[in-house]
GUDO-471461 format. One record per atom (N, C-alpha, C, O): x, y, z; residue in one letter. Coordinates in steps of 0.05 Angstrom, whole numbers, plus 5000, padded with zeros to 4 digits. Each point is the difference from the previous one (the first is absolute). Layout:
N
XYZA...
END
This chain:
352
728386352135M498650104978M501850204983M501350165013M498849824962K501650174984K499150295001K497650054997K504450145008K499250285002K499450114973K501349954980K496550215020R499050124975R502050234993R500750165017R500149844956V501850214991V498650264998V497850014990V503350205020S498750275002S501450194980S502049934986S496950315012L501150204984L502950095012L501850084985L498349915042D502650065011D502149814992D502350084997D497149665000D501949804990D500850054973D502449974993D495850114989V500750074973V501850265000V501950024984V497450175033G501650245002G503049965007G501850124989G498549695030K502749945008K501549874978K502450054997K496449794987A501349864979A500550184974A501849944985A496650275012T500250164976T501350275006T501350124983T498449985043G501150275006G498150214994G500750245003G496849704989Y497950204995Y498450065024Y500049835018Y498650384983S498150075021S497449834996S499549894978S498850105044K497749844999K498250134979K498749864985K501150415015A498350124980A500749944971A498249964984A504350045010T501049924973T499349724994T499149944978T501249885041I499449714995I497049974996I499149874982I499350265035S497249984998S499050084971S498549854987S502550385004L499150094973L501149824977L498749954980L503949955024A501249834979A498449744997A499449924978A499849965045L498649745000L497250044988L498749804991L500350465008R497350044989R500450094970R498050084987R504549925004N500750084972N499450284993N499250064978N501050115042D499550294998D501950134981D502549975002D496550184979G501750134979G501950225011G501950074986G497550035038S501950195010S502749905010S501950155006S498349574994I502549875006I501349904977I498649884983I504050165014R501649924975R499449714995R499749845019R500250094956L499449724991L502349815010L499549775008L502950314992A502349825011A499649975029A500449785010A498950425004T499549975030T497649805005T500349835017T497650214968R497749835003R500749684995R499249825015R502450144964R500849744993R501849885023R499749775008R502150395001K501849915021K498649935027K500549805012K497750384995V498349955023V498449744998V499949845018V498850134958R498349774997R501649744999R499149795010R503250214978E501849764999E500849915029E499849775007E501150435009I501049945026I497549925018I500149815016I497850334981A497649935015A499049704994A499249865018A501150074957E499249734993E501749795011E499149795008E503750274991K501949825012K499649965031K500449785010K498950435003L499549985028L497349895006L499649925023L498750054959G497349885005G498050205011G498149925013G502350354981Y498250195010Y497449994985Y499949984976Y497950035040Q497250014991Q498550235012Q499750015024Q499350194958P498750245011P497349935015P498749804993P500750365025N497450015014N498350204987N500850245001N496849694987P498350194986P499350235018P499850224990P499749745036L499150235017L502350195004L499750254998L502749645007L502250185004L500850144975L500850235000L499049624977A500650134974A498250214995A500850214989A496549765017S498150214995S500650255016S500050234990S500649735037L500750225016L502650144991L500250255001L501749594990A502550114990A499650184975A501250204997A497049704987S499550154975S498950275007S500650194986S497849835035R498750265007R502150185014R500050244998R501849625016R501950175015R502450094984R501050225004R500049614977F502450074986F499350104971F501550154988F496249775002G499450044972G499950304991G500850064978G498150115039G499750284993G497750044980G499550224990G499049565005R497650034982R498149795007R500849825015R496750184974K498149805006K500949724995K501149944979K498549885041A500849734996A498449854979A497650064998A503649774988S498549854980S499449715009S498449864988S503050065034G499449745010G502049784991G501350034980G498849765034M501749784993M499149874973M497749934997M504250034985P499249904972P499049715000P501249825012P496650154973L499149734995L499549984971L499650204987L500449555001A499849944973A497649824994A499649805014A498950274965F498049824989F501149914972F500550164982F499849595015L501149894975L497649954981L498349825004L501550334975Q497949994981Q500649854975Q502050074986Q496349735007F500349864975F497550004985F497850045012F502349924962P497449984986P498049815010P500649765004P497050335001C497949835014C497649944984C497849975010C502550014963G497949894982G498550224985G501150114980G496649975028S498250174984S500450305007S501350075020S497650094962E500150295005E498450085025E500850185015E496949694990S498650055024S501549935025S499850145020S501849644979D501749935022D502050215006D500550065023D500650054956E502150225004E498750245013E501350135018E496249944974Q498750245013Q499449945030Q500150185017Q499149574988I499449935027I502350025017I499950105023I502649794966L502450015015L500850295005L501050075022L498650114960K500750295003K498550115023K501150145016K496349804987S498450115023S501049875024S500350145020S500249594981V500949875024V502750135010V500350055024V501549994959L502650125008L499650285011L501550075019L496650094970A499550275012A499149985029A500850165017A497649644989H499149975027H502449905017H500350085023H501449754967G502249895012G502050215007G501250005021G499350184960K502050225005K499150185022K501650105016K495749964985D499050175021D500249875027D500950135019D498449614983Y500249865026Y503049985008Y500650045023Y501249914959A502949985006A500950255013A501450005020A497750244969R500950255012R499050025028R501350115018R496349794987Q498850005029Q501749845019Q500350075023Q500949724966L501649825017L502950105002L501649875013L499150354973G502750105001G501849904978G502550035003G496549874975Y501649884978Y499350164974Y498150164998Y503649784981Q499550094974Q500049774980Q502149884995Q495650054995L499749784982L500450104970L498550164990L503549724999D500650074971D499649744982D500349775010D498950274966V499449784981V502549974982V501050204989V500049555009Y502249934984Y498949804978Y498849795007Y501750274968L499249824979L502049774998L502450054997L496649715005G501649774999G501649984973G502349904999G496550214979S501350004974S502650175000S501749974982S498650215037N502550175001N502349875011N502250114999N497549655013F502249845012F501049794982F498349864988F504250105008K501149784982K499449745014K499349814986K501050185040D499449755015D499950065031D500150245007D499749565009G499750065029G502450135012G499850165018G502549784973A502550115010A500150304994A500950165017A498149914960H499950294992H497950135019H500550215011H497149674991A498050125019A501050045027A499450215012A502049594999T501150015027T501950245003T499750155020T502049894962R502050225001R498550275000R500550185017R497649854965V498650254996V498350065025V500350225011V498249604998L498150045023L501750055027L499350175016L502849674987F501750045025F501350275000F500250135020F500949954955A501450264997A498050235007A500950215009A496749754986R497850225004R499049985029R498150155007R503049695008G499149985029G497349875004G498750045021G500449804960V497549865004V500149795022V501849845000V496450175018Q500049835022Q498149764997Q500549795011Q497250264974G498049804997G499049994971G499950194985G499349575008I498949954973I497349875000I499549815015I498750304969I497449884997I499949874971I500750124980I498349635020I500049834976I497149964992I498449935018I500850114957P497349974992P499349714998P501849835000P495550104997Q499149735002Q501049834975Q500649775003Q499750374975H500749844975H503149974997H500949904979H500850195040F502749994997F501149714999F499049825014F502950134968R501349744998R502950035007R501350184989R499949655030P502950025006P502050014976P502050145001P497349714978E501849984978E500250284985E501950044984E496350155022W500250254988W502450175010W501050174985W499949775040L502450145011L501949795013L500249985025L501149864957P501949815009P502450125015P501150214991P499749685030G502450115015G499350225019G501750145011G495749904994M499250205018M500849955029M499449775010M501850405005E500949965026E497950105019E500150235010E497949604995W497850085017W500950065028W498750165013W503449714996G500950045027G500850285008G500350065023G500050104957K500850305005K497650165007K500350235009K497349664988F497650175003F497949855016F500049755002F498150415010S497649885010S498149974977S499850184984S498849595014V498349944976V497249915008V499649845018V498650264965V497249925005V498749964973V500650154981V497749645017G498649944975G496950075002G498949985022G499950114956L497350065001L498449774984L500749944977L497349955037G498549804987G501549744997G502449995006G496149804986E501349744994E499549944971E497750014991E504349914995G499749934972G500749724994G501349875016G497950044961I500749724992I502949974997I501049785003I500450454991A502949994999A501349905026A502149875000A496750205021D501049925026D500249705002D501849895013D496349964974R500049715001R502049884982R501149795006R499350334971N501949884980N502850075005N501849834997N498850425011S502750085007S500050165026S499950244999S500249625024P499650115026P501850255007P502449994995P496550215017L501650225012L498550035027L498050145001L503149735019P498650015027P500250305011P502150125003P495449995003L500050265009L497950035022L498449835004L501750405010L497850105013L498150144982L500850184986L496749755014R498250114979R497450145012R499349945023R499550224963A497450115007A498149954976A500550094978A497449785028A498249914977A497050005010A499249935023A499250154958V497049995005V499349695000V501149844985V496950105032D499149735003D497749984980D497750055008D502749894966H497949994981H498149785004H497750014990H503249775023F498349785006F497850105020F497649944998F503350225022D498050095018D498150234989D497850045010D503250104970V498450214988V497549864989V497750095003V502949684982V497649864987V498249885022V497550014998V503949885021R498449865021R498150205014R497749945005R503450305003Q498450205013Q497750084982Q497750025009Q502850034966A497950094981A497849794998A497750074999A503049665002W498049794998W498549995026W497549984999W503850045024E498649975026E498250235003E497849965011E502850294981E498250235002E497649964982E497850065008E502749854968T497849964981T498149785010T497650034999T503549755012W498549775009W498350105026W497749925004W503550245014S498650105023S497650164994S498150025016S501950114960R497750164994R497849854983R498250124987R502149625014G497849834991G500249894971G498149884990G504150174996Y500449914973Y501349734999Y501949945015Y496949894967R500849724998R500949924972R501649814997R497650324983K501049954973K502150214992K499550194986K502949765025I502350204998I501749924977I501049774998I499550414984G501849954977G502450195002G499950215012G502449704977F502550154999F500750094972F500049844982F500650425014L501150114975L502950085004L500550185015L501449684973L502750055005L501550054975L499049964978L503750145024F501850064978F502149785000F500649895021F500550064956R502449834997R502150174985R499450094978R503049955034V502150134986V501749814985V500049765007V501550344973P501549804983P502449885014P501249814990P499650295034Y502249895015Y499149915027Y498050095010Y503749725002R499049895026R500650205022R502250125002R495949915016R500350165024R499149835024R498049854999R503450185023M499349865024M497350095011M498549845011M500850434986E497550095011E497749884984E497849975011E502449974963D497949874985D499649715010D497849915000D504349975007E499749715010E498750015027E498549815007E502150395009E498850025027E497050054997E498349885014E501150314967R497250074994R498449774991R497749965008R503549884973W498649784988W499749795021W497949875001W504150075018G499749815021G497650085018G498549825009G501450434998A497750095018A497349964986A498049935014A501950114960V497349954986V499349715003V497749945006V504249884990Q499549725003Q499049925027Q498249845003Q503050275017V499349955029V497250105004V498449865013V500950374977C497450115004C497949834988C498049935014C502450004961L498149844984L499549725012L497849894998L504250015015A499949735013A497949995021A499249785008A500050445003R497950015019R497449924991R498349925015R501350114958L497549954987L499849714989L502149894993L495649995004P499749754986P500950054971P499650214989P501649594999E501150044975E498050104978E500750154982E496749775020R497950084981R499350305003R498850124981R501950015042K499450295004K502450174996K499750245003K502649654989R502350174996R499850134972R499249874980R501550385018I500250154975I503050014991I501750115014I498749784962T502650004989T501150304998T498750164987T503649915025P500950274997P500650094973P501049854984P498550405009F500550104973F502950135003F500450165018F501449764964I502850115001I500550114972I500049864979I500550395021S500650154976S503050054995S501550075018S499449904958D502750074994D500250315001D498350154990D504049955023F500450285002F500650144975F501849924985F496650295009N500450154976N500550305009N498250145011N504149954985E500950275008E498050234989E499850054976E498850085044G498350224992G497449924990G498350174995G501049565000R497449944988R498249845019R497649984995R503649905024G498449845019G499049744988G500949934978G497349925036P499149754991P498150004977P498850214994P500949564993D498249984977D497150015009D499149835016D499450364974R497450065010R498049774993R498349915017R501949994959K498249774991K500449765016K498149855005K504550095003A500549765016A499050045029A499049815012A501350424998V499050065027V496949975000V498949885018V499850234962D497249994998D499049714998D498049935013D503349914972A499349724997A500349845026A498449835006A503750245009W500549885025W497850055022W499249835015W499950444984V498050095019V497449864993V498649905018V500650094957R497449884992R500049695004R497949885006R504550014992R500149705004R499649935031R498549825007R502950325010H500249925028H497950175018H499449925022H499750314969R498150165015R500750025030R498549905017R503850234989P500950035028P498250215014P499050184988P500849795037D498650215017D502150205010D499250215010D503449734988A502150185010A502649934984A500749774995A500750444997I502649964985I502150145015I499750235009I502649634993I502550125012I501850054975I500849814987I499950455008G501750064977G502750105008G500450135020G501549824962Y502850075005Y500350295003Y501450095019Y497550074965N500450295003N497450164986N498149884991N502350375008A497750174990A499449954969A497850074991A503949814995W499549954972W497549844998W498250064984W501649735032Y497749814999Y497450135007Y498049964987Y502050215033H497750155006H499050174976H497649994994H504250154994W499450174977W499049844978W497950074988W503449695006V499049844977V497149905005V498450004982V501049915043L497449905007L497850234997L497849944991L502950305016T498150224996T499650064971T497850074991T504449924994Q499850054970Q498349794987Q498650064980Q501449695031L498349794988L497050035008L498349844992L501350375025G497350045007G498949885026G497750035006G504149855009Y499249885026Y499650225021Y501450214999Y496849765018R499550205022R501249885025R499249785009R502650375002I501449915025I499250195023I500450244997I498449665025P499949725007P497349874995P499649795011P498650334972Q497449894997Q500249724986Q498849815010Q502850174969D500249744987D501649815015D499349765003D503050335008F501849835018F501850195014F500650224990F500349705034A501750175016A502849984989A500649814985A501250395022F502749994989F502050095022F499550195015F502849674987A502150085018A502750004984A500449844981A501350355026I502450044986I502549925017I500050065024I501949804965L502449915016L502050225005L501549995019L498450234963H502050215003H498550264997H499850114978H499250005046K498550245001K501950245002K501549995019K498550214965E501750235004E498950175023E497650025005E504350115009T499450175023T500550294998T499250165017T502249924961G500750274997G497850154984G497649955004G503350234977T498150164984T498649804981T497850064990T503449715004E498849814982E497349885012E498349914986E501650105040A497749885015A497350144992A497949895002A502450364989I497650154992I498549854975I497549994999I504249914984T498949884977T499849685003T499249864981T501550045041T499849715006T498549955025T501249945020T496150094980P498549995024P499449715010P498349965017P503049834972Q499349745006Q500749925028Q501850125012Q496849694998S500849885025S502349814995S500249904977S501550055042G502249824994G502550055020G499850145021G502449724971M502350015017M501850234992M500550054977M500550085043K501950224997K502549934983K501349805005K499350374977H502449934983H502450075018H500250225012H501749584989M502550045017M502450054983M502149905005M497450254975R502350044980R502650115011R502149904994R497650305022S502550125011S500949905026S502350065009S496149765006D500649915025D502649845001D501550045019D499049784962P502649855003P502550175001P501849955015P498350274968I502450175002I500350145026I502250035010I495550065002L499950135026L500949805022L501650075017L497349694982A501049805020A502949904994A501449935019A499350074956G502849934994G502050205012G502149935010G497150334988L501850215010L500349975031L502250055011L495749875002E500149975029E501849765006E501650015019E498249784966L501849775003L502950084996L501849925015L498750244964L502750084993L501150185022L502449985007L495950195004D500850175023D500849845024D502150065013D496449744992Q500849835023Q502649854995Q501649975019Q498949934956Q502649874995Q502250195001Q502049935012Q497950314978I502150205003I500650075028I502350035007I495650015009R500550085028R501349785015R501450055020R498349714973H501149765014H502449894986H501049795007H500150364973H502349924985H499849734987H502049854999H495750094990Q499549744987Q500450054970Q498950194987Q502949645002H500750044971H499949734986H500349795012H499350224961G500149774984G497449845002G497950095009G502449664981L497749824999L499749855026L501949885010L495750115002P499549885026P500249704999P499449874980P501550015042L499949715002L497249895000L499649774991L498650375019H497149905000H498350224988H499050185014H500649804960P498350204986P497150005011P499049795007P499850434996R497250015009R498550204983R501250184987R496149795013T498450194984T497950125020T498649865015T501450414985L497950155015L497750034981L500050144980L497849715028T497550014983T498250245008T499650065024T499350074957I498450245003I497149924993I499549894979I498750165039H497249934996H498450264993H500450225009H497749724973S498250204991S497550025018S499949885022S498150284970E497750055015E497650064982E500450124978E497349805031W497650064984W499250285001W500050115022W499450034956L499150264998L497250014989L499449884979L498950255034E497150024991E499650164976E501450204995E496849714988G499350164976G497049964996G498549965019G500650054955N497349994995N499049764983N497850004989N504049805009T499649784982T499649735013T499549804987T500650185040M499649765015M498350025024M500949985023M496550064972P498150045022P499449725013P500449794988P498550225037I499249745011I497649914984I498150144994I502249594999K497849894982K497449965015K499949895021K498050204967K497249995011K499149714996K500349894978K498649995042I499149724999I497050024996I498749794998I
END
């Protein structure tokens, strides 16, 4: 078995002390730039790969100041709407906090700042980045020439882009199919049989939408065709929500005894239309907030797993770094994250 290259090996090849090498490999500003470059070049030729545990200990021993952790990068690209950008900002805040708990420092790099993948590779490697997190909507053609083999890499979610231009990765993704299925099963178990779905449709294709729609079809297939309620699907309108008149017409036509809605927008629209929930019909939400937002969203429904993919992705990245796994895997896999039902006041057990 090939012997792992150590700091001592790099020291013998460069003539520097272990402390100097450790700081140089972490791109510490206390070491001259020329020295950092020399150490990195020789370390790369020797095939040296740092151990995050040892690096963390070394930063505490030799750094003389609070350790910032092993560098990780999140590659950020435009993700559509303004609300998506705000959601991503919140998700990254949770990710940075969790990265620090694991002994890393997660920094955001704008993809637009790189000329191409070769440029991104040089910048990230020079800054000591060990692992990269790729967002769901990333497309490989945005960074042509990227040398993924220099880093541990994890993807968040599964996108349509993965099918059109494959980038095989280890991924962490919410099981949106199961979110819908669980909401249906819970609603059904409480005695409701005329169940309708209120969903959104975004202007671009997303894998999670296709998973969600597939689950709706599977759930409806349990009913005789004459008892199935055609799902209401609204085009997404930034900041305005679904068309109230269209929602009202759908409810009056189908008269459901329970509705499963995409998010809190639909609950708000239904109450604005004058419907009493749960007196007129029960209601469950597919994305129930659990933080301070939960105070104003008392619906029953599935826990929103907004930040869970990046937390699980950091754990996958940590495992890869510790086991010196770099680049694109031969056998890509997805870690699926399951949601859970959260009780509220909109889905009581139906009285017979």
